[in-house]
N, C-alpha and C positions, 0 to 999 in steps of 0.2 A: 505367052508369059505375061502376067499381070504387071503393070508398073508398081514400083515401090510405094506403098502407103498412099494410093490414090483415094478418090471419094468413096470407092467401094472396098476399101481395106477391110479384110476379114469377112466380107459379105460375098458368098459364092452363088447364091440363087436369086432369082428375080423377086421371090417373096421376101427373103431377107433384106434386100435392098429397099423394097417398099416399106417394110415395117420400120427400118431405121430411118430412112430419109423423110418419110411422111409422119411418123409417130414419135420416135425416140430422139431424134437429133436435136430438136429445138426445146425439149423439156427443160425446165429450170433444174438446178442442183440443190438438194437438201442434204447438207453435210452434218449428219447427226453424230459423227464421232471423228474427232481429229485431235491433233496435238499442236495446232498453231497457237503462238503466244498472244493473248489478247492485248498485251501492252503494245506489241508491234502493230496490231490493228488500230488501236486508239491513236498512237503516235504517227500512224500512216507511214510506216518505215519506207525508206528509199534504199535500194541496193545499189552498191557501187559497181558491182560486176556480176556476171553470171555465176562465178564460183560461190559467191555469198548466198545466192538464192538457191543454188543447186547442190552444193557440196557441204555447206556449213554444218548441217546436223543430220545428213542423210546417211544413216548407217547401212541402208541397202547398197549405196554406191561404194562406201568404204569397204564393205565386205568383198565386193567384186575387184576392187583395186588391189586389195591384198592377194586375191586369187591370181592376179596378173603379175605378182612379184614386185609390186610398187613398194618403195620404201615408205615407212610410216610418216616421215616428214613431209612427204607429198600428199598425205591423206589428212592426217589431223595435226601435223607439226607445223614448222615455222617456215616452210617453203612459201614462195609468193603465190598469190591467187592465180596468177598466169601460169606458173609452173604446175600447180594442182590441176588446172583445167586441161592442160596438155596431157597429163597422165590419165585423167578421166577419158579424154578422147582416145588415147591409145588403148585403153581398157575396153571402151565401148565397142570399137570395131571388132573385137574378138567375141562379143556377147551375142552371137547368132542364136536365135531361139529363146533368148532371156527376155522377160517382160520389160526389163529396164531399157532395152534397145527400142522397144515400141514406145514406152512411156516417154523417154528422152526425145524421140523424134516427134511425137504428137505434141509435146510442149514447144519444141522449136518451130513447128509448123503453125500451131494455133496462136501462140503469143508473139512470135518473132517473124513469122512469114517465111521461114527458111525451108525451102523445098528439097534440099540436098541431103546428104548423109554426113553425120559428124564422124571424123576419124582423125588420125595423126596428121594427114595431109591438109584437111580443111579446118583444123582447129583455130588457126589464126583468123580466117575468114568469119567463122561462127563467133568467136570471141568478140571481134570488132562489131559485128551486126548486133549481137545481144546487148553489149554494153552501150552502144549508141542509143538503143531504144530504152534501156533501163534508166538512162539519164533523163528521160522525159518525165514530165510531171504525171502523165497518165499511165505511168508504170509503177506507181506507188503501191503499197500493200493493199490499201482499200480499193484502188482501181483495178488491180489484178483480180480481186474477189468479184467486183462488178462486171469486168470483162468476161468472167467465167459463168455469168448468169446464175449466181448463187443467191438464194433467198434467205437461208439461215445457216448459221454455224454453231455447233456445240463444241466448245473446248473441253479439255480434260483437267480437273481442278481438285486439289487436296482439300479436305475439310477445314484445314486451318487457314486457307487462303482468304484474304480480305475481300476478294472479288472487286477491288477498287476500279480495275480497268473495265470490267463489265458494266459497272455503274456509270462510268464516264462515257462509255460508247452509247449506252442507252439514253443518256441525256444530250447526246450530240445529234441534232436534227439533220446535219449535213450528210449522215450516213444512214441509208435506209435498209441495210442488211442487218437482220437480228443476229446478235452474238450472245449466245446464252452459255452459262456454266454447265458442266456435267460433273456429277459427284463420283470422285475416285478415292475410296477410303482404305487403299491397300496398306498405307503406313500405320493405320490404327489396328489393322488385323494381324500384321506380321510380327508377332510378339517375339519371335526367335532372333530378329535382327539386333545387331549390336547397339544401334542408336534408338531402340524402341523407348527406353525410359526418358530420353531427351524429348522425343516426340510427345510422350504423354504430358510432360510439363508444358510444352507449347500448346497442345490441345486444351489443357486445363486453363491456360491464360486466355486463350481467345474465346473460349466457351463460357468462362466464368463459373465453371464446375470443377471443384476439386476432385480429381479422379483418384479414388482410393479403393474402388471396387469395380467389378464388371457392370453392375447396375449403374454406377456413376459414369463409366465409359459410354454406355448406351444413351444415358441422359445427356452427356455432353455432345454426343454425335447428333442427337435429336435437336438440340438447340442450334447446332451448325446447319442442319437441314433446313431449319426455319430461315436462317440467313440465306442459304442458297435459293430456297423457294422464293424469297423476296426479290431476288435477281432473275427470276424466270426459270429456274432449273426444274426439269421434270424428267431427267434421265440420269441414271447411275451407271457405273461401269466398275468391273472388278477384274484385275489380272491375277489369275490363279495358275498354280501348277497343275491342279485339276480340281474339280468340284467334289469336295470330300463330304462324307456324312459319318461322323463318329459322335453319336449322341452321348450326352452324359447329364447327370443330375445338375440342377443349379448350384448345389453346394460344391460339387466337384469343380465346376467351371470357375466358381469364385475362388476356390483354393488354388487352382492353376494360375489364375491372374494374380492373386496376392503373392504367390511364389515368384512370379516374374517381377512384380513391383518391388519386391525385396532384393532384387538384383541376382536372383538365382536363375540358372539355366533350367529350361523345361524340357522334358522328354519328347520324342516324336508323337507318342499317343496323346500326351498332354497338349501339345500344339494343335493336333487335329481335333481334340474335344473342344478347345477354346474357339478355333476357327469355325467349327460347325455351329457353335452357339452364336458366334458373331454373325455369320451369314444368315442364319435363321432370324435373328433380331433385325438385321438390315432388310431382309425380304418382307418382313411384317411391316416395317416402317415405310417401305416403298409402296406397299399395297395401300396402306392407310392414306398416303398422300397422293395416290394415283400416278406414281412415277413408274417408268419402265426400268427394268434391270438388264444390264448386259454382262454376260460372263464370258470372259476370254480365257481359254485354258489350253492345256496340251503342250506347254512350252517349258524348256529347260534353259534358264537364263545364265548369262555371264560365265560361259564355259571356260574361256581362256583367262586364267587368273592374272597372268602378267599384263594383258591389255586392260583388264578390269581395274587393276590397281592404278594404272596410268590415267585411264579415261572414265572410269565409272560405268554405270549402266548405259544401255542403248548405244553400244559401240560396235555392233555388228558381230557379236560373238554369242548369239542365242541360237537355239536349235529346236527342232521338233522333239517332243518327248513321247515315248510310247507307253507310259505307265499310268495313264488316266483311266481309272475304273469308271466307266460311264454308268454302271449300275448304281454307284453311290450318288451320282448326279440325279438319277431317277428317284432315289430315296430322299434326297434333299427337296426336290420339288414336291414330292408327296407329302413331306412334313409340313410344308406351307399350304398345300392343297387341303390337307386334313382339317385345318381350321378356317378354311376359305380365306386364306391370306396370301395366296400366290399372286404376285404382281405379273403384269405383262413382262415377258422374259425373252431375251435373244441369246442364243447359245452359239458360241464360235470355238471350234477346236482347231488348233494349228496342225493336228494330225489328220490327214484326209481319210485314214481308215475309220475314223469315227463318223463319217457322213451318214451312213445307213443306220448306225445306232441312234444318232441324234434324230434322224428322220422318223424313227419309230417311237422314240421317247416323247417328242413334242405332240405326237397324236394322242398320247394318253392323258394330256392335261389341257386340251382345247375346251372352251366352253362358250356360251352365248354372250359373255360380257364383252367380248372383242372379237373381231374378224382376225384370225391368225394370231390369237393371243400369245402363244408360244411359237417363237420363230427359230429357224436355223439362220444364223447370220451369214452374210456374204463370205465367200472364200477369203480367208484371212492371211495376210502377211506372206509367208512363203507359198501360199496357195492362190494369191490374187494374179494368176496368169491364165493364159488361154485354156490350158488343160485343167487347172484347179477350178476355175470358174465353171467350165463346162461340166465337169464331174460333180460339183456341188449342186448345180442347178438340176442336172439330170437326176441325181439321187433324190433331191427334194420333190421333183415332179413325180418320180416313181412312187414315193411313199407319202406324199401329202399334197398340198395345193400350191403349185408354183405361181398361180395367178394371184395369190395373196401375199407373195414374198415382198418384203420391204426394200430389197435392192441394195445398191452399192453405198459404201461409205468411204471417205478419203483416207482416214487413219494416218495422216502425214503431217510433218512439220513445215512443209513447203507451200508457198502460195501459188505455185505452178502445178500442183498435183491434181488439179480438178479434171484434167484430160483422162484421169483414170475412169472417170464416169463414162466418157465417150467410149473408151476401150471396153468397159463392162457392157454398155449398151449394144455395141456392135456384136460382141459375143453372144448376148442374149438373143438378138434378133437373128443371128446365124443359126442358133440352136432351134428357135421356134420356127423359123422359116424352113429349116430342113424337115421338121416334122410335117409341116403343111405340104410341102412339095412331095413328100413321100406317102401322102395319103393317110397320115396318122392323126390329123386334125383338119377339120374343114376350112376352106378358104373363107371364112366368116370374118370379114374385116371389121365389122362393127365390134365383135367380141375381141378380135385380136388387138384392135386399137386400145380397148379398155385394159387388156392384159399388159401390153407393152408400156402404155403410159402409166399404169399403176405401178409396175415394177420399177420404172424409171424414177417416178417422183410421187405420184398421188397416194399410193399405199402408205408410204412413210409419213405423209402429211396427216392422213387419217389415224394412223397407228399411234403416233406420238401426241396427237392432239394440238399441235402447234397452230397458232393464229395465222394461218396462210391459206391462200385460195388454191383449190385444186385446179389443174390445167386440163 
């Protein structure tokens, strides 16, 4: 029996061990998509205890605590941080086979040197150990990023954001990790939302463009892209139910937008027509600027209305959606390719049944402008576990070029989540090592090193064009 989470955790063959320990393990981390607050980075936040850094905004953990019958006051309510931590420890010991078990223990091991297992009996010991270390100066937000060997972080930012914290970080010579904004214009697209008109007023104010038409909206967003580009932004991201394609004439789109600006509701088909025009306009703008476009889709959000009313979005009440017509996504990409305005694009579906469809669609739109121009993104959210990652990479290998894959992203609000990259790299090396050991790929370690280091870090450096050195 193998020891729990030893140095060869998830590595079952000699080739896998060699690939991980000699090539993947020491590679830096390029975190090209996360939800960390740049204000906390600039202010170099200190955490009072492990509950603050672990449970403060982690809806992955909230979801599992509810599944363990924990009262909401111990999850998002007014219980003490120590009580919340105890309830999480009691939940974690039941999470056999869940990636949170692995992530949590990798974080305890790498950041706090804890070699045991967290459960109801060891909670007090772990609480004291972690809090003692978090009290030290070298456990601040910036130092946790440094400790993780991170070279660059892309946060997720609304077009109306001032980006003041990014500016302050860039001007601070004491911190050598780049922190760049990423453009997330969902609020400008979702015209069916009740607060859409309020958002239009805000966007008008910050852009200096009075938004009275769809053309004005595009112009306002273009001005805000200038603002983002000045802060180093070169990556966009969209959170979509699905990638739709419902084309309509410019006159129709303007009429739909005018209807919404007048305070009237729009129909389902009108919303799809507007959103299609919006996404085509954004894709063209990204291509013009040389930005990469990320599309996250296949999710049904905020399913539990009672919890949503109390806590708002990102509360652990989202699910996989099965209604994403990937054929429309192909039509959307084609609309941009038709005019040679398709930007570098990364596709993430929350539904793993879309893996093969994505793998075939991306092959339709590759060209010589970029190696792996259209990417299938890393297994996302409910899929970033051992099974999901293995299935996503196997599908990509079967249908495309796994060696050009840009690899893992953190997609987290926690400064301790960088161990997810270790988890991913171990699974990657186990997968490739198995193919080599089974005679499906030669033991050509010069090429294997290039592949493993590429997927771990170098491919993303090349793909996004960040000013970083390859390793």
